[in-house]
N, C-alpha and C positions, 0 to 999 in steps of 0.2 A: 419667379412663378412656380418652375419646379421645387423649390424648397419650401412655400408655403405649401403646395399639394403634399408633399413628403409628410410636412407637420400634421395636416389634416388626417393623412392614413395612419401616422402613430397617433393621434388623438383616438382614432377608431379602434386601435387595436388595444390600447391602454382600456379604453373604456370596456371591451369585451373582456379583457383579463378582470377587470375590476367587478363584472358581473358575474364573473364565473365565481370570483373570491367571495363575493358576499353570498352566492347560491351556495358555496362550501362551509360558510361559517357555522354552520348546523354540526356540521362534524367536526369541527375545532372544538365547538364548546361541547360536543359529547365526549371526545376523547380526553379533553382539557388538558394538554401536552405543551410544553415548549419545545419546539425545534430549532433553536439557535444557539449555535457554539460561542462560548466567549473565551477568549485568550486567559490563560493562567499561568503566565511564564515568567512573571516578573522575579527578579535574581537568579533565574537559571543562564549560564554564560554559554551552553552548548544547543546547539537548534534540535539536534537528534533527542528523541526519548524513547529509549528502550522498553520500560517497565514502568507501571504506577502500580502504587500498593496504598489502600486507604485503612488504616488504623482499625481493628473490629470493634472497638471500645469506645473511641474519641472519632466520629466522622469527619470532623473537623481537621483532622491530621492527615496529611497526605505525604507518601514518599514517593521520589521520582527517581530511576536510574538513567543515566547517560553513559555513554561510552568513554567518560571521565572520571564520573564521582557519584555520588548518592545525595541529594537533596531532600530536605523536609519543609512542609508548610505547616503552620498551626491555625489556618485561618481559612480552609477551604481553596487553597491555591492563590489567594490573592497576593502572597508574596512568598519566596522560596530563599533558604539559607543552605548553603553547603553543610551537610551534616556528615559525611563520610568521603574519605578517598583513599584508596590503597596507595603505597609507595611505589609499586611496582612499575615495570614497562608496559603491564598490560592491566591498566585499571578498569575495564568495561565492566559495568553492572547488569547482570541478566535478569537477575529474579529479587524480589524482594518479599520475605516470609514472617510473620509473627508466630510466636509459640501461641497454641490456644490456651494451655494451661497457664501461661504466665505472659501476657500480652505486652508486656513491659520487655521482653525479649525479642530483638530484632537479628533475623540472621539475613545473611547477604551473600549470593551465587555471584562470582564474579569468573572473569578469564584468569583469574589468579589466584583463586580456592575459595574457600567458605569462610566469610569473618562473621562475628558473631557479638553482639552486645546485650547485657543482663540488665544495663541500668539505664535504658532508653536512650541509648548513643552518648553517654558521657564517656566511655571508655569502650575500646573493641580488643578481641584478641580473635587470631586465626587457629581456628581448630581443624583446618585442610588446607596444606599448602607442598604437595609432593613436587618432586623436582622435575618430574616428565611434564613438560609443556602440555601435553593433549590431556594428560590425568588434572591436571590443575583447571583446565575450562569447563567450570561447572556450570550447569544451565539450570538447574532448580535443587532446593534443598527442603527437607521436611522433618520436622521433630514428632515421633508419636511414642508416648509414655516419657521415657527417658533416653531413648534410641535415635540416632541421627540417620538420615537417608540423603546420599548425594547423588544426584543424576549429572555424570560427566560424558566428554566425548568418546571415552572408551570404554563406558559401562557404568553399573551401579556400584556404590560403595556403600557400607554401613559400619556403623559404632554403635555397640552394645554399652547401653547405661554410663557409667563414669570412665569406662576404659579410653585410654588413649590410641589403641590400635584400630587401625582400619581394615575391612575386610572387603576383597571384592567379591560380587554376587558371582555363583559358581553359574554353569550353563547360560544359554542365550543372552541374559542381561549383563553377563560381564562380556561379551562379545560384541557389542556394538551401541553406538550414541545412544543413551538415555536422555529424551528432550523434556519430558514433563512429568511431574509426580503431584498426585491430587488425592486425597483421601474423604472418605466418609466415615460415618460411624463402624462401618463393618469392615471395608477394604481400601488398602493402598493400591490406585491406579496408576500404572508405570507406562509411559508410551515411548516407543523406539520412533523411528523415521516411518514405518509404517505397520506397526503392530501394536496393540495396547493389552497389556497382562492385567490382571490382579491378583493382590494378595492379599489373604485373611488377615485382618491385626491381631487377632487373638493368637496366631501362632508364633507372635513375637514372644509372648510369656513363654509358652512351649519350648520356643527355640533356645531361650536362654538356658532353660532346665536340662534339656534333651540334645542341645546343640547340635539340631537339626540344620540341614543345608537351606539355601533360599528357595523356596518351592513356591512357583506361581503357576498361573493359568492363564492360557493365551483366550482372549474374548473376540478379539476382533482383529482382523488383517486385511489390509489393503492390497489386492491383487488375487486373492483367492488361491493361497497355495495348497487349501485342501488337507490341514493336518486335521487329526482327531482330537477337535477341542470342542468345547460346550456352546456351539452354534445353532440355531435353529435353522431350519432350511429357507425362508427368507432373508436371513442374515446372509447364508452363504451366497445365494443369488446376486444380492448387493454388493459383496465382495467380488464376485467374479466378473462384474461389470467394471470393477475399476482396475486400471493399469498398474502394473508393478511399481511403475516411476510415480505414482502418486504418494501424497505424503500427508501425516497429522501434523496439522499445523498447531492446534491447541486443543485441550480438553476443559470442561467446567462442568460442574456440579447444577443440578436443576432445583427447583422450589415447589411446593405443593400449591393448592389454592388458597391456603391462608396465609402464604407469606413465608411459611417455614420453609426450610431447606430439606427436601426430600432425600432420604437416606438412600435410595435406589436409582434416581435419576441421572443419567450423565450423557453430556452432548460433548459431541466430537467435532471441529473444524477441520476438513479436508480437502483436496485440489477438486473434490468431486461435490462438494456440497457439504451439508450439515446434516450430520448422523446423530440418533440419539438413541437412550434406550431408559426404560422406566422397570427394568428387573435386574440392576446390577451387569447388565451386559449377556445376558442369556440372550435376548433377542433384539433385533436392532431394525430403526427405521427411518428413512432418509426425508428430511422435509422438504418441502417445494423449493425450486432454485429459482422461479422465476424474478429477474432482476438483479442474482445476485452474482459477481465475477468470481464463480468459484474458484478458478486457478490462482487468483490474487489474494485469497484469504490470509490473514496474518493471526487473528486472535477474535475471542469472543467471551462474551458473558452475558449471564442469565440475571435478570433482576428478578426481587421478590414479588413483583405483580406480574410475572411470566414473560415479561417483555425480552426480545433477545437481542443484542446489539453485536453485529460483526466488525470488525476493521480488516480492511484491505488495502493492496495498494492503489486502488481506486476509492477510496473513500470508507465512510462509514455507513453500513446499512442497519436498517430496522426492520425486523419481520411483523408485518402488520396487514390482516386481512386476509391471510394467505399467501402473501407475495411479499418480496423484498423493498423497501423502500430508501433511497438514497437521502440521508440525513447531512447536508453538507452545508446550510447555511451558517456563515461563519468560520468557515475554515478555509484558508486561501489555497490546502495543499491536497494532493489525492494519498500520499503516502502515509499510512496509519500504521503504527507498529504494535500499539497496544490498546484496549479497551479495557475499564472494570469501574465498578460502581461503588457506592460508600453503602449501600442497603437502604436507601432512604430516597432522596430525592437527587442525587447529583449521579450523574454518568461522566468518566473521564476519558480522554482521548491523549494516547501520547502519539505525535507525528514527528517529521523531521523540520516542523517549523515551530516546536515548542509542546505543552499541554493546552488542552481545551476543555472545558466544561460544558455540559449539557443539563440544565434543570428540567427536571421531570415534575410538575405540579399544575393543579387546577389553574385553568385560566383565571387572572383577575378582573380583567374587563368583560362588561355586560357586553351581549351581541350588538345593542344600539350603540354604544360606544365605538365598538370594532366598527361597525358601518361608518358612523361619521368619521372617525381617524383615518379612515381606508379613502374616501372621498375627499377629505383634506389633502392628504399626501399624495394622493394622484395627481391633482392639480399643480401641486407644487413642483413635483418630479417634472412633468410635463413641460413646465415653462422652462425647464433647462435645456441650452443646445446641445444634448447628447446625440451621439449618432445611434443609430438602430444596430442589434446585434448581429444581423445580416451582414451589416456593412463591416463592423469591426472582423468576424469572421473570416470575409472577403479579404481584408487587409492581411490579417493574419498569414492566410494560405499563401497569399500573393508574395508577403516579407519570407516567409519560410521556405517558398517554391515548390510548393506541394500541389499544386492546382492538377486537377485530372487531366486539364489538357497536355501535361508536359508529357503523360504516357502515351496519350493518342499521337503527339509528334514523334514521339520514338518510335511506334508502332507504322506510322506511316512513312518515317524514314526509311527505316527495317525494309518495307516492300519497295520503295522506289530504290533501294540500293542495288537491287537485281537488274534493273534496267541500265543502269551505268555500267559500261563494260570494265573489265580488266584491262588495262593497257601496259606493255611492257615493249620496252626498245633497248638494243643493243649496239654494240661498235665494238669492232674487232681490228685491233692494229697488229700487223706481224713484220717487225724489222727485221730479216733475218741477216746473219752474219756468213753466208755462204758465198765464198770467193772461188772465182774460177778463171782460167784461162782466156784470154779472147781468140775466139774461134775465126775472128775476122782479118783485116787487115794486119794486125798487131798482134800475132800469136803469141810473143815473149812478155805480153803486158797483162798482171794480174788484176782482174775487175771484181768490184763488191756488190751483191747481190743487190735488187731493188726491193722497196718498203711496201708491203700489201697492206691495204685498207679495205674492211668490210664492216659491213651495217645491216640491222634489220628491226623492224617493228610488226607487233602482233596485238590484236584485237580478240579477247573472247567474252563470253557472255554464260553464266550458269542460270538459266532460266527456270530452274527448278525452285532457285529462290523467291519467285513470284508466289508461291504458296506456301514455302516454311523456310526459314533460314535458322541457324542457330541462336543469332541475336534475339531471337522471339523468347529462349529459354531464359536467358538472361534479364529480359526486359520483364517477365513475368515474375523473377524472384524480386526485382527492384520495385514493380508495381506493388507487391505485396507489402515491403518495408514502408513503400510512400504512403499507401493506406493507412498503416499503422501510426506512422509519425503524422499524418492528417488527423486523425480523430484523437491523438494525445494533444494536440495544438487546439482544436476546435473544443475539446473536453475541458482544457486547463482557461481557454479564452471564456467558454461560456462561464464557467464558473467565477472567474472575477468579474465580468461584466455585470452579473446578477447579483453578487455581492456588493459590488459599488453602489448597484442601483439601491439595495436594501440600506447602505450607509445613508444614501441621499433621504431615504424615507426617515430614519430617526432623525437626521439634521432637519428635516422639515417641522419635526414637533422638538424645539430645543427646549421649550418650558419643563420637559419631564427630566431635563439630565443637570446634573450638576457641572460646574464650570470643567472641572477635571474630566469628567466622561464626554465632555462636550469637545475638548481639545484632543483627545484621544481620537474619537469618531472622526474629525477632522483630518490629523494626521494618518488615519487608517484609509480615507478617502485618497490624499496624495499618494499613499502606499500602492492602493490598487491601480491609481491613473499611470503610476509609473510602473505597474507589471504590464498593463497592457500597452503601453507605448514600447516596452521592451520588447514584446511579441509583433507590434504591429508596424515597427521601425519608425516610431514618434508618430505616425499617422493618426493616431487616435487625438493627442494634443491638439496635433494642428487642425484637423477640421472641427473641432470644439471651438478653438481661438475663430477661424474662419466663420461659423455658425454664429457665434456670438457677435460678431462685426456686423452680421447681415441684421440679425435681430434688433441690434441696437440704431442701426441705419433705419430701419422701418418703425422703429418706435420715435 
């Protein structure tokens, strides 16, 4: 009887959610965008994706860098082939860049230096490979005219024209790690851990003739050091609000309203949110941070339609209607290392579970068709004996032993500890070897002394611990760690659960899929069930089997 009552409640919940869905279909059709990721990792042998780049002239050609090799796809990520791999012991790919003047030229920044191919990857050559390990670790590379610029862990290096000699930038850019290099039509933007510099590209030509040193201008600093740089007052206030430990995680150029890249718009992804400038970095503004886990930001990209996607260690986020919205459908993981786009209809995300693609296009279904589809699939899903999300979350909490009651029990036990006394007992045995002459009837007899035994017991209380004891500090620390662990477990369980439900919705409409796609969906459903079993100690599948048996008996 209880099971049927739960089923009725679940029907009501699903009906409520369905009404909300139907009520919001106008918004969906208005924005006309897809929000479900699809995996595009076939052929890639490593799970972690460090970076993704789309060919500027061939959007179907995608390049992916992993800790081991470079892969290429010629069909928008449907399949990948191994494209390049260094022979060194540090093959990690950190950045993939194309020469704007000659798009057939591909440059790759790795932990072993910089490699370049001028024939679409048929042959490769090393252009920068110093002996020092830190100097070899290249994080970015860019080519301006015929000059190369390389961002390394120990500073900025550059090479003029056809010269084979590399020079290290003087000043601050030669003294710290350079993380990103981005250029527009006027400036080259160079970011360190918490500073952003710009260098006018025209000085490259003058520098060749006049042999000028590398002269740059600081335009942004996290931490508000107060140097005399060209920063407006509102920018300085934003800087001073940030801690010195904050970092610039990524930077990208923006687009104008007509979809053309704006020569003066630049966006920064930092630990304190997204900062942008529309005047080459003279003044800066902060974007709203509602919904965005700033401290976990890893990458960002700006689409021609001015949509902004941000990759974080907590998923992918889209800036929409003045707040950040998590775009998680289809991605089974939270760790996103890179996000980019093809300039047309696809956004790509590199994760610790492979490559995923999101299509940004007009919805192909009419509103009436969407409503009918939602009604049919809701009925199909409700007929399945799945537990509710609250039940699955509770099983996961119990299995991980992160229930809030555990902390309460610790605190109660710490208080009761003061009621119990500290008991100590002691025993002392003194076996003396003192010999003496008998003072009695036999004065000539030598006698041995006696053995003495002594014992004691004491009981004490520290009543002050009824109010506070040192264990409370340890409990507070453990409580904070447990809350963070519980949030991570619940976040992962919730994502897996509703991803599985979406797969069930797709399987409820098998006519819209071919045989291969149907088989992939079924396999994905089994994979998600296995993940939920791992997080609940097998309770998820066991309860489904029990409820399936109950349903079969009732029918």
